[in-house]
Steps between C-alpha positions, in 0.01 A plus 500: 500500500780256421529122501819313417495122476781245465777754438833346404802706405862401440811703430731266315534185711361671809133418566397821681121462532349157549125497444402815688131593541420859603187711509458871573168648607406852393606762752736287710868546576697175483863462603721233345773393739762231537876443501729620223474274197147386585361635173327813628613741228448241228144446619435874511640540148274223368189636674570852373564384139864615504584136433309201367461172684629182338165341579186584693257788461461854630149644470438867577142626495393201287782548247732200463835669448656187350277546195631850424780562254780732602347825367159426649663406829694827503178696444331307780792567733493870418134540595454244779830471687739733679843392624735654756858371514747507789701762312279770357613452136426863416653639183767744622458750215123537559347696786250348744198603294645365176591170666149462640348574158681222316253208535214724390694615193596142417132407522407760239368775728549852367784700654255746657291225660810306610643810666172567683477140621862495614469831681187376678692199624797710612266735685334205670840377615610841626745565217338782304772745602767254382345425160769683300794357696729236355539170687846607615339800672257284698549305821479121496149508642389756242651296216306194608177702525553617143538135406166430669340790312634358174367153586152639565467766232273278287282410799576126493302280740810295587825623654805278546807602697832319542678602822367856452654632821815289494715795396350754745578601856254408774302825496459507123420129493219538753365801309494297180325211676232738628458628146426153361222439750362850451487446124326167554240662723438796268505323165421137576835388363601136517864492610748212505849568628819311570669615817754403762360772727317313775293803598367547148440128455294484821291803401379321188157341498663170414851353474613245242815323616717337234777248548686314225254613236189379681246661729589399853219687676 
């Protein structure tokens, strides 16, 4: 599904990633772990096309992302990749349904089709009754589920998550973790996530441990 080779990335004088090689197999859940400052989020951002590597290649389903210009890369991201952040990043003036619709609308889907797709995702995540509620009217767990619905509204094969449960209490965190594995099982999603949650990391099919910008194990 994804193969990254020789990934280097610096921020100013700080060399964050130092020749990282990573592959993701279709349908697996991979956790990316390591101490703070190891380069976990930077690696996730590069793999998910939110950022470009300084050198190296990322190939997703036989497409070399380094060859795509910005507009083409944005289109690819919209159709192939979903992303869930630690903080839900929902637009406060839009209700749950409108937030979940956004990637579909950005991708050129009609409003009617985008609404139907978003509602289907909210129903799947147990949020149909909350579709017309603003983010401020939702619990933390519900907000993060809306963020998951938004990430998956275009049916991408790849889902990336950066500390997705880091802002949730234990019960909501475990519920969200169950959701990721359920979505993998039902839809064959390939999921890569950064987490400090040991329970979630151990549930993954595979762990990638980073230290000082390199894969340690």
